[in-house]
mmCIF file of the N, C-alpha and C atoms, coordinates in Angstrom:
data_MODEL
# 
_entry.id   MODEL 
# 
loop_
_atom_site.group_PDB 
_atom_site.id 
_atom_site.type_symbol 
_atom_site.label_atom_id 
_atom_site.label_alt_id 
_atom_site.label_comp_id 
_atom_site.label_asym_id 
_atom_site.label_entity_id 
_atom_site.label_seq_id 
_atom_site.pdbx_PDB_ins_code 
_atom_site.Cartn_x 
_atom_site.Cartn_y 
_atom_site.Cartn_z 
_atom_site.occupancy 
_atom_site.B_iso_or_equiv 
_atom_site.pdbx_formal_charge 
_atom_site.auth_seq_id 
_atom_site.auth_comp_id 
_atom_site.auth_asym_id 
_atom_site.auth_atom_id 
_atom_site.pdbx_PDB_model_num 
ATOM 1   N N  . MET A 1 1  ? 47.702 110.055 40.242 1.00 0.00 ? 1  MET A N  1 
ATOM 2   C CA . MET A 1 1  ? 47.242 108.390 40.176 1.00 0.00 ? 1  MET A CA 1 
ATOM 3   C C  . MET A 1 1  ? 48.220 107.318 40.219 1.00 0.00 ? 1  MET A C  1 
ATOM 4   N N  . PRO A 1 2  ? 48.019 106.983 41.509 1.00 0.00 ? 2  PRO A N  1 
ATOM 5   C CA . PRO A 1 2  ? 49.263 105.741 41.200 1.00 0.00 ? 2  PRO A CA 1 
ATOM 6   C C  . PRO A 1 2  ? 49.492 104.737 40.056 1.00 0.00 ? 2  PRO A C  1 
ATOM 7   N N  . ALA A 1 3  ? 51.216 105.092 39.738 1.00 0.00 ? 3  ALA A N  1 
ATOM 8   C CA . ALA A 1 3  ? 51.114 103.907 38.295 1.00 0.00 ? 3  ALA A CA 1 
ATOM 9   C C  . ALA A 1 3  ? 51.909 103.282 38.676 1.00 0.00 ? 3  ALA A C  1 
ATOM 10  N N  . ALA A 1 4  ? 52.832 101.670 38.038 1.00 0.00 ? 4  ALA A N  1 
ATOM 11  C CA . ALA A 1 4  ? 53.877 101.287 38.180 1.00 0.00 ? 4  ALA A CA 1 
ATOM 12  C C  . ALA A 1 4  ? 54.660 100.751 36.784 1.00 0.00 ? 4  ALA A C  1 
ATOM 13  N N  . ILE A 1 5  ? 55.505 100.235 36.730 1.00 0.00 ? 5  ILE A N  1 
ATOM 14  C CA . ILE A 1 5  ? 55.621 99.468  35.347 1.00 0.00 ? 5  ILE A CA 1 
ATOM 15  C C  . ILE A 1 5  ? 56.244 98.580  35.944 1.00 0.00 ? 5  ILE A C  1 
ATOM 16  N N  . VAL A 1 6  ? 55.831 96.980  35.790 1.00 0.00 ? 6  VAL A N  1 
ATOM 17  C CA . VAL A 1 6  ? 55.787 95.802  36.160 1.00 0.00 ? 6  VAL A CA 1 
ATOM 18  C C  . VAL A 1 6  ? 56.866 94.805  35.122 1.00 0.00 ? 6  VAL A C  1 
ATOM 19  N N  . LEU A 1 7  ? 58.088 94.279  35.412 1.00 0.00 ? 7  LEU A N  1 
ATOM 20  C CA . LEU A 1 7  ? 58.706 93.843  34.627 1.00 0.00 ? 7  LEU A CA 1 
ATOM 21  C C  . LEU A 1 7  ? 58.407 92.368  34.870 1.00 0.00 ? 7  LEU A C  1 
ATOM 22  N N  . ILE A 1 8  ? 57.892 91.237  33.801 1.00 0.00 ? 8  ILE A N  1 
ATOM 23  C CA . ILE A 1 8  ? 57.262 89.885  33.900 1.00 0.00 ? 8  ILE A CA 1 
ATOM 24  C C  . ILE A 1 8  ? 58.471 88.756  33.080 1.00 0.00 ? 8  ILE A C  1 
ATOM 25  N N  . ASN A 1 9  ? 58.386 87.717  33.899 1.00 0.00 ? 9  ASN A N  1 
ATOM 26  C CA . ASN A 1 9  ? 59.275 86.532  33.341 1.00 0.00 ? 9  ASN A CA 1 
ATOM 27  C C  . ASN A 1 9  ? 58.285 85.751  33.570 1.00 0.00 ? 9  ASN A C  1 
ATOM 28  N N  . ALA A 1 10 ? 57.859 85.090  31.971 1.00 0.00 ? 10 ALA A N  1 
ATOM 29  C CA . ALA A 1 10 ? 57.330 84.064  31.517 1.00 0.00 ? 10 ALA A CA 1 
ATOM 30  C C  . ALA A 1 10 ? 57.806 82.597  31.480 1.00 0.00 ? 10 ALA A C  1 
ATOM 31  N N  . GLU A 1 11 ? 57.363 81.632  31.855 1.00 0.00 ? 11 GLU A N  1 
ATOM 32  C CA . GLU A 1 11 ? 57.332 79.923  31.847 1.00 0.00 ? 11 GLU A CA 1 
ATOM 33  C C  . GLU A 1 11 ? 58.276 80.541  30.182 1.00 0.00 ? 11 GLU A C  1 
ATOM 34  N N  . ILE A 1 12 ? 59.287 79.502  29.647 1.00 0.00 ? 12 ILE A N  1 
ATOM 35  C CA . ILE A 1 12 ? 59.497 79.600  28.445 1.00 0.00 ? 12 ILE A CA 1 
ATOM 36  C C  . ILE A 1 12 ? 58.244 78.959  27.279 1.00 0.00 ? 12 ILE A C  1 
ATOM 37  N N  . GLY A 1 13 ? 58.464 79.691  26.496 1.00 0.00 ? 13 GLY A N  1 
ATOM 38  C CA . GLY A 1 13 ? 57.301 79.498  25.130 1.00 0.00 ? 13 GLY A CA 1 
ATOM 39  C C  . GLY A 1 13 ? 55.934 80.028  25.668 1.00 0.00 ? 13 GLY A C  1 
ATOM 40  N N  . SER A 1 14 ? 55.714 80.765  26.762 1.00 0.00 ? 14 SER A N  1 
ATOM 41  C CA . SER A 1 14 ? 54.348 81.180  27.136 1.00 0.00 ? 14 SER A CA 1 
ATOM 42  C C  . SER A 1 14 ? 54.191 82.785  26.735 1.00 0.00 ? 14 SER A C  1 
ATOM 43  N N  . GLU A 1 15 ? 55.201 83.468  26.587 1.00 0.00 ? 15 GLU A N  1 
ATOM 44  C CA . GLU A 1 15 ? 55.081 84.685  26.681 1.00 0.00 ? 15 GLU A CA 1 
ATOM 45  C C  . GLU A 1 15 ? 53.917 85.565  26.191 1.00 0.00 ? 15 GLU A C  1 
ATOM 46  N N  . GLU A 1 16 ? 53.883 84.560  24.835 1.00 0.00 ? 16 GLU A N  1 
ATOM 47  C CA . GLU A 1 16 ? 52.167 85.511  24.096 1.00 0.00 ? 16 GLU A CA 1 
ATOM 48  C C  . GLU A 1 16 ? 51.478 85.158  25.016 1.00 0.00 ? 16 GLU A C  1 
ATOM 49  N N  . GLU A 1 17 ? 51.047 84.047  25.507 1.00 0.00 ? 17 GLU A N  1 
ATOM 50  C CA . GLU A 1 17 ? 50.120 83.864  26.378 1.00 0.00 ? 17 GLU A CA 1 
ATOM 51  C C  . GLU A 1 17 ? 49.872 84.652  27.586 1.00 0.00 ? 17 GLU A C  1 
ATOM 52  N N  . VAL A 1 18 ? 51.225 84.445  28.332 1.00 0.00 ? 18 VAL A N  1 
ATOM 53  C CA . VAL A 1 18 ? 51.057 85.496  29.393 1.00 0.00 ? 18 VAL A CA 1 
ATOM 54  C C  . VAL A 1 18 ? 50.350 86.712  29.118 1.00 0.00 ? 18 VAL A C  1 
ATOM 55  N N  . PHE A 1 19 ? 51.201 87.240  28.229 1.00 0.00 ? 19 PHE A N  1 
ATOM 56  C CA . PHE A 1 19 ? 50.866 88.672  27.248 1.00 0.00 ? 19 PHE A CA 1 
ATOM 57  C C  . PHE A 1 19 ? 49.334 88.862  26.893 1.00 0.00 ? 19 PHE A C  1 
ATOM 58  N N  . ASN A 1 20 ? 48.781 87.822  26.779 1.00 0.00 ? 20 ASN A N  1 
ATOM 59  C CA . ASN A 1 20 ? 47.258 88.279  26.351 1.00 0.00 ? 20 ASN A CA 1 
ATOM 60  C C  . ASN A 1 20 ? 46.284 88.254  28.103 1.00 0.00 ? 20 ASN A C  1 
ATOM 61  N N  . GLU A 1 21 ? 46.824 87.415  28.418 1.00 0.00 ? 21 GLU A N  1 
ATOM 62  C CA . GLU A 1 21 ? 46.053 87.326  30.187 1.00 0.00 ? 21 GLU A CA 1 
ATOM 63  C C  . GLU A 1 21 ? 46.582 88.726  30.808 1.00 0.00 ? 21 GLU A C  1 
ATOM 64  N N  . ILE A 1 22 ? 47.796 89.136  30.699 1.00 0.00 ? 22 ILE A N  1 
ATOM 65  C CA . ILE A 1 22 ? 47.736 90.425  31.353 1.00 0.00 ? 22 ILE A CA 1 
ATOM 66  C C  . ILE A 1 22 ? 47.093 91.796  30.276 1.00 0.00 ? 22 ILE A C  1 
ATOM 67  N N  . SER A 1 23 ? 46.614 91.375  29.249 1.00 0.00 ? 23 SER A N  1 
ATOM 68  C CA . SER A 1 23 ? 46.227 92.698  28.526 1.00 0.00 ? 23 SER A CA 1 
ATOM 69  C C  . SER A 1 23 ? 44.571 92.862  28.998 1.00 0.00 ? 23 SER A C  1 
ATOM 70  N N  . LYS A 1 24 ? 44.106 91.343  29.719 1.00 0.00 ? 24 LYS A N  1 
ATOM 71  C CA . LYS A 1 24 ? 42.960 91.426  30.515 1.00 0.00 ? 24 LYS A CA 1 
ATOM 72  C C  . LYS A 1 24 ? 43.040 92.086  31.732 1.00 0.00 ? 24 LYS A C  1 
ATOM 73  N N  . VAL A 1 25 ? 43.713 92.165  32.486 1.00 0.00 ? 25 VAL A N  1 
ATOM 74  C CA . VAL A 1 25 ? 43.910 92.578  33.932 1.00 0.00 ? 25 VAL A CA 1 
ATOM 75  C C  . VAL A 1 25 ? 43.659 93.911  33.932 1.00 0.00 ? 25 VAL A C  1 
ATOM 76  N N  . GLU A 1 26 ? 42.721 94.768  34.542 1.00 0.00 ? 26 GLU A N  1 
ATOM 77  C CA . GLU A 1 26 ? 42.109 95.991  35.028 1.00 0.00 ? 26 GLU A CA 1 
ATOM 78  C C  . GLU A 1 26 ? 43.300 96.650  35.436 1.00 0.00 ? 26 GLU A C  1 
ATOM 79  N N  . GLY A 1 27 ? 43.365 98.075  34.540 1.00 0.00 ? 27 GLY A N  1 
ATOM 80  C CA . GLY A 1 27 ? 44.678 99.290  35.054 1.00 0.00 ? 27 GLY A CA 1 
ATOM 81  C C  . GLY A 1 27 ? 45.485 98.878  34.563 1.00 0.00 ? 27 GLY A C  1 
ATOM 82  N N  . ILE A 1 28 ? 45.930 98.101  33.277 1.00 0.00 ? 28 ILE A N  1 
ATOM 83  C CA . ILE A 1 28 ? 46.987 97.686  32.179 1.00 0.00 ? 28 ILE A CA 1 
ATOM 84  C C  . ILE A 1 28 ? 46.521 98.857  31.313 1.00 0.00 ? 28 ILE A C  1 
ATOM 85  N N  . LYS A 1 29 ? 48.056 99.570  31.349 1.00 0.00 ? 29 LYS A N  1 
ATOM 86  C CA . LYS A 1 29 ? 47.484 100.838 30.203 1.00 0.00 ? 29 LYS A CA 1 
ATOM 87  C C  . LYS A 1 29 ? 48.260 100.508 29.095 1.00 0.00 ? 29 LYS A C  1 
ATOM 88  N N  . GLU A 1 30 ? 49.797 99.921  29.307 1.00 0.00 ? 30 GLU A N  1 
ATOM 89  C CA . GLU A 1 30 ? 50.497 99.428  28.329 1.00 0.00 ? 30 GLU A CA 1 
ATOM 90  C C  . GLU A 1 30 ? 51.165 98.119  28.625 1.00 0.00 ? 30 GLU A C  1 
ATOM 91  N N  . ALA A 1 31 ? 51.491 97.188  27.602 1.00 0.00 ? 31 ALA A N  1 
ATOM 92  C CA . ALA A 1 31 ? 51.931 95.636  27.859 1.00 0.00 ? 31 ALA A CA 1 
ATOM 93  C C  . ALA A 1 31 ? 52.684 96.244  26.646 1.00 0.00 ? 31 ALA A C  1 
ATOM 94  N N  . TYR A 1 32 ? 54.128 94.814  26.571 1.00 0.00 ? 32 TYR A N  1 
ATOM 95  C CA . TYR A 1 32 ? 54.726 94.786  25.265 1.00 0.00 ? 32 TYR A CA 1 
ATOM 96  C C  . TYR A 1 32 ? 55.526 93.678  25.500 1.00 0.00 ? 32 TYR A C  1 
ATOM 97  N N  . ILE A 1 33 ? 55.447 92.685  24.831 1.00 0.00 ? 33 ILE A N  1 
ATOM 98  C CA . ILE A 1 33 ? 56.787 91.281  24.981 1.00 0.00 ? 33 ILE A CA 1 
ATOM 99  C C  . ILE A 1 33 ? 58.312 92.190  24.392 1.00 0.00 ? 33 ILE A C  1 
ATOM 100 N N  . VAL A 1 34 ? 58.935 91.764  24.851 1.00 0.00 ? 34 VAL A N  1 
ATOM 101 C CA . VAL A 1 34 ? 60.461 92.099  24.871 1.00 0.00 ? 34 VAL A CA 1 
ATOM 102 C C  . VAL A 1 34 ? 61.624 91.100  25.047 1.00 0.00 ? 34 VAL A C  1 
ATOM 103 N N  . TYR A 1 35 ? 62.303 91.566  24.339 1.00 0.00 ? 35 TYR A N  1 
ATOM 104 C CA . TYR A 1 35 ? 63.666 90.359  24.493 1.00 0.00 ? 35 TYR A CA 1 
ATOM 105 C C  . TYR A 1 35 ? 64.657 91.150  25.583 1.00 0.00 ? 35 TYR A C  1 
ATOM 106 N N  . GLY A 1 36 ? 65.381 90.113  25.768 1.00 0.00 ? 36 GLY A N  1 
ATOM 107 C CA . GLY A 1 36 ? 66.412 90.551  27.038 1.00 0.00 ? 36 GLY A CA 1 
ATOM 108 C C  . GLY A 1 36 ? 65.865 89.620  28.581 1.00 0.00 ? 36 GLY A C  1 
ATOM 109 N N  . VAL A 1 37 ? 65.742 89.953  29.604 1.00 0.00 ? 37 VAL A N  1 
ATOM 110 C CA . VAL A 1 37 ? 66.300 89.611  30.940 1.00 0.00 ? 37 VAL A CA 1 
ATOM 111 C C  . VAL A 1 37 ? 64.877 89.402  31.485 1.00 0.00 ? 37 VAL A C  1 
ATOM 112 N N  . TYR A 1 38 ? 63.827 89.938  30.840 1.00 0.00 ? 38 TYR A N  1 
ATOM 113 C CA . TYR A 1 38 ? 62.257 89.906  31.000 1.00 0.00 ? 38 TYR A CA 1 
ATOM 114 C C  . TYR A 1 38 ? 61.855 89.461  29.907 1.00 0.00 ? 38 TYR A C  1 
ATOM 115 N N  . ASP A 1 39 ? 60.957 89.543  29.683 1.00 0.00 ? 39 ASP A N  1 
ATOM 116 C CA . ASP A 1 39 ? 59.891 88.753  28.649 1.00 0.00 ? 39 ASP A CA 1 
ATOM 117 C C  . ASP A 1 39 ? 58.645 89.591  28.322 1.00 0.00 ? 39 ASP A C  1 
ATOM 118 N N  . ILE A 1 40 ? 58.036 90.519  29.356 1.00 0.00 ? 40 ILE A N  1 
ATOM 119 C CA . ILE A 1 40 ? 57.096 91.214  29.154 1.00 0.00 ? 40 ILE A CA 1 
ATOM 120 C C  . ILE A 1 40 ? 57.498 92.576  30.078 1.00 0.00 ? 40 ILE A C  1 
ATOM 121 N N  . ILE A 1 41 ? 56.936 93.656  29.679 1.00 0.00 ? 41 ILE A N  1 
ATOM 122 C CA . ILE A 1 41 ? 56.411 94.829  30.697 1.00 0.00 ? 41 ILE A CA 1 
ATOM 123 C C  . ILE A 1 41 ? 55.602 95.709  30.692 1.00 0.00 ? 41 ILE A C  1 
ATOM 124 N N  . ALA A 1 42 ? 54.889 95.595  31.305 1.00 0.00 ? 42 ALA A N  1 
ATOM 125 C CA . ALA A 1 42 ? 53.297 96.506  31.630 1.00 0.00 ? 42 ALA A CA 1 
ATOM 126 C C  . ALA A 1 42 ? 53.378 97.497  32.355 1.00 0.00 ? 42 ALA A C  1 
ATOM 127 N N  . LYS A 1 43 ? 52.928 98.772  31.891 1.00 0.00 ? 43 LYS A N  1 
ATOM 128 C CA . LYS A 1 43 ? 52.447 99.861  32.980 1.00 0.00 ? 43 LYS A CA 1 
ATOM 129 C C  . LYS A 1 43 ? 51.064 99.618  33.321 1.00 0.00 ? 43 LYS A C  1 
ATOM 130 N N  . ILE A 1 44 ? 50.596 99.933  34.610 1.00 0.00 ? 44 ILE A N  1 
ATOM 131 C CA . ILE A 1 44 ? 49.422 99.575  35.427 1.00 0.00 ? 44 ILE A CA 1 
ATOM 132 C C  . ILE A 1 44 ? 49.296 100.851 35.830 1.00 0.00 ? 44 ILE A C  1 
ATOM 133 N N  . GLU A 1 45 ? 48.005 101.221 36.326 1.00 0.00 ? 45 GLU A N  1 
ATOM 134 C CA . GLU A 1 45 ? 47.488 102.345 37.131 1.00 0.00 ? 45 GLU A CA 1 
ATOM 135 C C  . GLU A 1 45 ? 46.181 102.156 37.838 1.00 0.00 ? 45 GLU A C  1 
ATOM 136 N N  . ALA A 1 46 ? 46.294 102.825 38.700 1.00 0.00 ? 46 ALA A N  1 
ATOM 137 C CA . ALA A 1 46 ? 45.295 102.511 39.633 1.00 0.00 ? 46 ALA A CA 1 
ATOM 138 C C  . ALA A 1 46 ? 44.892 103.668 40.868 1.00 0.00 ? 46 ALA A C  1 
ATOM 139 N N  . GLU A 1 47 ? 43.200 103.804 40.798 1.00 0.00 ? 47 GLU A N  1 
ATOM 140 C CA . GLU A 1 47 ? 43.169 105.063 42.111 1.00 0.00 ? 47 GLU A CA 1 
ATOM 141 C C  . GLU A 1 47 ? 43.771 105.074 43.191 1.00 0.00 ? 47 GLU A C  1 
ATOM 142 N N  . THR A 1 48 ? 44.034 103.588 43.769 1.00 0.00 ? 48 THR A N  1 
ATOM 143 C CA . THR A 1 48 ? 44.611 104.216 44.943 1.00 0.00 ? 48 THR A CA 1 
ATOM 144 C C  . THR A 1 48 ? 45.694 103.149 45.128 1.00 0.00 ? 48 THR A C  1 
ATOM 145 N N  . MET A 1 49 ? 46.809 103.357 45.718 1.00 0.00 ? 49 MET A N  1 
ATOM 146 C CA . MET A 1 49 ? 47.951 102.738 46.134 1.00 0.00 ? 49 MET A CA 1 
ATOM 147 C C  . MET A 1 49 ? 47.931 101.454 46.621 1.00 0.00 ? 49 MET A C  1 
ATOM 148 N N  . GLU A 1 50 ? 46.870 101.368 47.539 1.00 0.00 ? 50 GLU A N  1 
ATOM 149 C CA . GLU A 1 50 ? 46.337 99.710  47.606 1.00 0.00 ? 50 GLU A CA 1 
ATOM 150 C C  . GLU A 1 50 ? 45.928 99.123  46.776 1.00 0.00 ? 50 GLU A C  1 
ATOM 151 N N  . LYS A 1 51 ? 45.223 99.775  46.031 1.00 0.00 ? 51 LYS A N  1 
ATOM 152 C CA . LYS A 1 51 ? 44.283 98.905  44.602 1.00 0.00 ? 51 LYS A CA 1 
ATOM 153 C C  . LYS A 1 51 ? 45.641 98.467  43.780 1.00 0.00 ? 51 LYS A C  1 
ATOM 154 N N  . LEU A 1 52 ? 46.553 99.532  43.470 1.00 0.00 ? 52 LEU A N  1 
ATOM 155 C CA . LEU A 1 52 ? 47.706 98.843  42.661 1.00 0.00 ? 52 LEU A CA 1 
ATOM 156 C C  . LEU A 1 52 ? 48.453 97.902  43.180 1.00 0.00 ? 52 LEU A C  1 
ATOM 157 N N  . LYS A 1 53 ? 48.780 98.085  44.682 1.00 0.00 ? 53 LYS A N  1 
ATOM 158 C CA . LYS A 1 53 ? 49.671 96.386  45.185 1.00 0.00 ? 53 LYS A CA 1 
ATOM 159 C C  . LYS A 1 53 ? 48.960 95.086  45.097 1.00 0.00 ? 53 LYS A C  1 
ATOM 160 N N  . GLU A 1 54 ? 47.189 95.713  44.944 1.00 0.00 ? 54 GLU A N  1 
ATOM 161 C CA . GLU A 1 54 ? 46.470 94.319  45.138 1.00 0.00 ? 54 GLU A CA 1 
ATOM 162 C C  . GLU A 1 54 ? 46.686 93.336  43.448 1.00 0.00 ? 54 GLU A C  1 
ATOM 163 N N  . THR A 1 55 ? 46.414 94.453  42.814 1.00 0.00 ? 55 THR A N  1 
ATOM 164 C CA . THR A 1 55 ? 46.359 94.204  41.397 1.00 0.00 ? 55 THR A CA 1 
ATOM 165 C C  . THR A 1 55 ? 47.614 93.625  40.648 1.00 0.00 ? 55 THR A C  1 
ATOM 166 N N  . ILE A 1 56 ? 48.618 94.016  41.190 1.00 0.00 ? 56 ILE A N  1 
ATOM 167 C CA . ILE A 1 56 ? 50.096 93.264  41.152 1.00 0.00 ? 56 ILE A CA 1 
ATOM 168 C C  . ILE A 1 56 ? 50.430 91.934  41.856 1.00 0.00 ? 56 ILE A C  1 
ATOM 169 N N  . ALA A 1 57 ? 49.834 92.092  43.105 1.00 0.00 ? 57 ALA A N  1 
ATOM 170 C CA . ALA A 1 57 ? 50.128 90.788  43.764 1.00 0.00 ? 57 ALA A CA 1 
ATOM 171 C C  . ALA A 1 57 ? 49.039 89.843  43.684 1.00 0.00 ? 57 ALA A C  1 
ATOM 172 N N  . ASN A 1 58 ? 47.799 90.272  43.566 1.00 0.00 ? 58 ASN A N  1 
ATOM 173 C CA . ASN A 1 58 ? 46.679 89.291  43.164 1.00 0.00 ? 58 ASN A CA 1 
ATOM 174 C C  . ASN A 1 58 ? 46.373 89.024  42.019 1.00 0.00 ? 58 ASN A C  1 
ATOM 175 N N  . LYS A 1 59 ? 46.842 89.551  40.834 1.00 0.00 ? 59 LYS A N  1 
ATOM 176 C CA . LYS A 1 59 ? 46.470 89.561  39.409 1.00 0.00 ? 59 LYS A CA 1 
ATOM 177 C C  . LYS A 1 59 ? 47.438 89.023  38.015 1.00 0.00 ? 59 LYS A C  1 
ATOM 178 N N  . ILE A 1 60 ? 48.533 89.681  38.862 1.00 0.00 ? 60 ILE A N  1 
ATOM 179 C CA . ILE A 1 60 ? 49.434 89.965  37.954 1.00 0.00 ? 60 ILE A CA 1 
ATOM 180 C C  . ILE A 1 60 ? 50.621 88.457  38.128 1.00 0.00 ? 60 ILE A C  1 
ATOM 181 N N  . ARG A 1 61 ? 50.766 88.363  39.313 1.00 0.00 ? 61 ARG A N  1 
ATOM 182 C CA . ARG A 1 61 ? 51.954 87.530  39.905 1.00 0.00 ? 61 ARG A CA 1 
ATOM 183 C C  . ARG A 1 61 ? 51.202 86.081  39.931 1.00 0.00 ? 61 ARG A C  1 
ATOM 184 N N  . LYS A 1 62 ? 49.965 86.177  40.071 1.00 0.00 ? 62 LYS A N  1 
ATOM 185 C CA . LYS A 1 62 ? 49.558 84.704  40.543 1.00 0.00 ? 62 LYS A CA 1 
ATOM 186 C C  . LYS A 1 62 ? 48.814 84.298  39.215 1.00 0.00 ? 62 LYS A C  1 
ATOM 187 N N  . LEU A 1 63 ? 49.091 85.047  37.930 1.00 0.00 ? 63 LEU A N  1 
ATOM 188 C CA . LEU A 1 63 ? 48.533 84.473  36.587 1.00 0.00 ? 63 LEU A CA 1 
ATOM 189 C C  . LEU A 1 63 ? 49.504 83.278  36.326 1.00 0.00 ? 63 LEU A C  1 
ATOM 190 N N  . PRO A 1 64 ? 48.754 82.010  35.674 1.00 0.00 ? 64 PRO A N  1 
ATOM 191 C CA . PRO A 1 64 ? 49.596 80.810  35.298 1.00 0.00 ? 64 PRO A CA 1 
ATOM 192 C C  . PRO A 1 64 ? 50.367 80.984  34.340 1.00 0.00 ? 64 PRO A C  1 
ATOM 193 N N  . LYS A 1 65 ? 51.949 80.865  34.909 1.00 0.00 ? 65 LYS A N  1 
ATOM 194 C CA . LYS A 1 65 ? 53.126 80.718  33.601 1.00 0.00 ? 65 LYS A CA 1 
ATOM 195 C C  . LYS A 1 65 ? 53.768 82.157  33.821 1.00 0.00 ? 65 LYS A C  1 
ATOM 196 N N  . VAL A 1 66 ? 52.915 82.735  34.987 1.00 0.00 ? 66 VAL A N  1 
ATOM 197 C CA . VAL A 1 66 ? 54.479 83.914  35.526 1.00 0.00 ? 66 VAL A CA 1 
ATOM 198 C C  . VAL A 1 66 ? 55.333 83.194  36.067 1.00 0.00 ? 66 VAL A C  1 
ATOM 199 N N  . ARG A 1 67 ? 56.552 83.522  35.942 1.00 0.00 ? 67 ARG A N  1 
ATOM 200 C CA . ARG A 1 67 ? 57.586 83.042  36.840 1.00 0.00 ? 67 ARG A CA 1 
ATOM 201 C C  . ARG A 1 67 ? 57.697 84.403  38.159 1.00 0.00 ? 67 ARG A C  1 
ATOM 202 N N  . SER A 1 68 ? 58.458 85.241  37.864 1.00 0.00 ? 68 SER A N  1 
ATOM 203 C CA . SER A 1 68 ? 58.579 86.222  38.515 1.00 0.00 ? 68 SER A CA 1 
ATOM 204 C C  . SER A 1 68 ? 58.112 87.857  38.278 1.00 0.00 ? 68 SER A C  1 
ATOM 205 N N  . THR A 1 69 ? 58.432 88.445  38.899 1.00 0.00 ? 69 THR A N  1 
ATOM 206 C CA . THR A 1 69 ? 58.058 89.925  38.698 1.00 0.00 ? 69 THR A CA 1 
ATOM 207 C C  . THR A 1 69 ? 59.167 90.914  39.199 1.00 0.00 ? 69 THR A C  1 
ATOM 208 N N  . LEU A 1 70 ? 59.422 91.998  38.964 1.00 0.00 ? 70 LEU A N  1 
ATOM 209 C CA . LEU A 1 70 ? 60.289 93.202  39.524 1.00 0.00 ? 70 LEU A CA 1 
ATOM 210 C C  . LEU A 1 70 ? 59.510 94.298  39.334 1.00 0.00 ? 70 LEU A C  1 
ATOM 211 N N  . THR A 1 71 ? 58.607 95.043  40.290 1.00 0.00 ? 71 THR A N  1 
ATOM 212 C CA . THR A 1 71 ? 58.008 96.032  40.314 1.00 0.00 ? 71 THR A CA 1 
ATOM 213 C C  . THR A 1 71 ? 58.651 97.490  40.333 1.00 0.00 ? 71 THR A C  1 
ATOM 214 N N  . MET A 1 72 ? 58.587 98.764  39.778 1.00 0.00 ? 72 MET A N  1 
ATOM 215 C CA . MET A 1 72 ? 59.034 100.214 39.802 1.00 0.00 ? 72 MET A CA 1 
ATOM 216 C C  . MET A 1 72 ? 57.817 101.098 40.154 1.00 0.00 ? 72 MET A C  1 
ATOM 217 N N  . ILE A 1 73 ? 57.692 101.171 40.904 1.00 0.00 ? 73 ILE A N  1 
ATOM 218 C CA . ILE A 1 73 ? 56.870 101.987 41.294 1.00 0.00 ? 73 ILE A CA 1 
ATOM 219 C C  . ILE A 1 73 ? 57.025 103.703 40.972 1.00 0.00 ? 73 ILE A C  1 
ATOM 220 N N  . ILE A 1 74 ? 56.280 104.103 39.939 1.00 0.00 ? 74 ILE A N  1 
ATOM 221 C CA . ILE A 1 74 ? 56.483 105.245 39.273 1.00 0.00 ? 74 ILE A CA 1 
ATOM 222 C C  . ILE A 1 74 ? 56.404 106.604 40.097 1.00 0.00 ? 74 ILE A C  1 
ATOM 223 N N  . VAL A 1 75 ? 57.270 107.373 40.682 1.00 0.00 ? 75 VAL A N  1 
ATOM 224 C CA . VAL A 1 75 ? 57.474 108.833 41.412 1.00 0.00 ? 75 VAL A CA 1 
ATOM 225 C C  . VAL A 1 75 ? 56.858 109.824 40.594 1.00 0.00 ? 75 VAL A C  1 
ATOM 226 N N  . GLU A 1 76 ? 57.657 110.156 39.396 1.00 0.00 ? 76 GLU A N  1 
ATOM 227 C CA . GLU A 1 76 ? 57.262 111.242 38.443 1.00 0.00 ? 76 GLU A CA 1 
ATOM 228 C C  . GLU A 1 76 ? 57.254 110.908 37.057 1.00 0.00 ? 76 GLU A C  1 
ATOM 229 N N  . GLY A 1 77 ? 56.481 111.567 35.856 1.00 0.00 ? 77 GLY A N  1 
ATOM 230 C CA . GLY A 1 77 ? 56.681 111.090 34.789 1.00 0.00 ? 77 GLY A CA 1 
ATOM 231 C C  . GLY A 1 77 ? 56.266 112.061 34.092 1.00 0.00 ? 77 GLY A C  1 
ATOM 232 N N  . LYS A 1 78 ? 56.469 112.282 33.123 1.00 0.00 ? 78 LYS A N  1 
ATOM 233 C CA . LYS A 1 78 ? 56.343 113.426 31.972 1.00 0.00 ? 78 LYS A CA 1 
ATOM 234 C C  . LYS A 1 78 ? 56.027 112.189 30.311 1.00 0.00 ? 78 LYS A C  1 
ATOM 235 N N  . GLU A 1 79 ? 55.153 112.543 29.791 1.00 0.00 ? 79 GLU A N  1 
ATOM 236 C CA . GLU A 1 79 ? 54.631 112.006 28.438 1.00 0.00 ? 79 GLU A CA 1 
ATOM 237 C C  . GLU A 1 79 ? 55.723 112.925 27.475 1.00 0.00 ? 79 GLU A C  1 
ATOM 238 N N  . PHE A 1 80 ? 56.239 112.655 26.411 1.00 0.00 ? 80 PHE A N  1 
ATOM 239 C CA . PHE A 1 80 ? 56.924 112.761 25.618 1.00 0.00 ? 80 PHE A CA 1 
ATOM 240 C C  . PHE A 1 80 ? 55.920 112.805 24.523 1.00 0.00 ? 80 PHE A C  1 
ATOM 241 N N  . LYS A 1 81 ? 55.709 114.140 23.185 1.00 0.00 ? 81 LYS A N  1 
ATOM 242 C CA . LYS A 1 81 ? 55.279 113.843 22.273 1.00 0.00 ? 81 LYS A CA 1 
ATOM 243 C C  . LYS A 1 81 ? 56.138 114.040 21.137 1.00 0.00 ? 81 LYS A C  1 
ATOM 244 N N  . GLN A 1 82 ? 56.241 113.275 20.075 1.00 0.00 ? 82 GLN A N  1 
ATOM 245 C CA . GLN A 1 82 ? 57.091 113.882 19.271 1.00 0.00 ? 82 GLN A CA 1 
ATOM 246 C C  . GLN A 1 82 ? 56.693 113.558 17.870 1.00 0.00 ? 82 GLN A C  1 
# 
């Protein structure tokens, strides 16, 4: 299943608002407000690569108060349980 990590910059002071909107986007599996260069990190999954790209381009990047994004397509992964 295609997946990506999306790093999101929000307008200053709107991080929580953008975070709440991100949580409503279909396919978002995890999201975090973070400190540093980016404000929010989200993990997204979709049934196809086309749906993944469409969600990122049309649902995340076009949210009000999202200034920019950096997308990293996941090639391989493993879940660790500790």
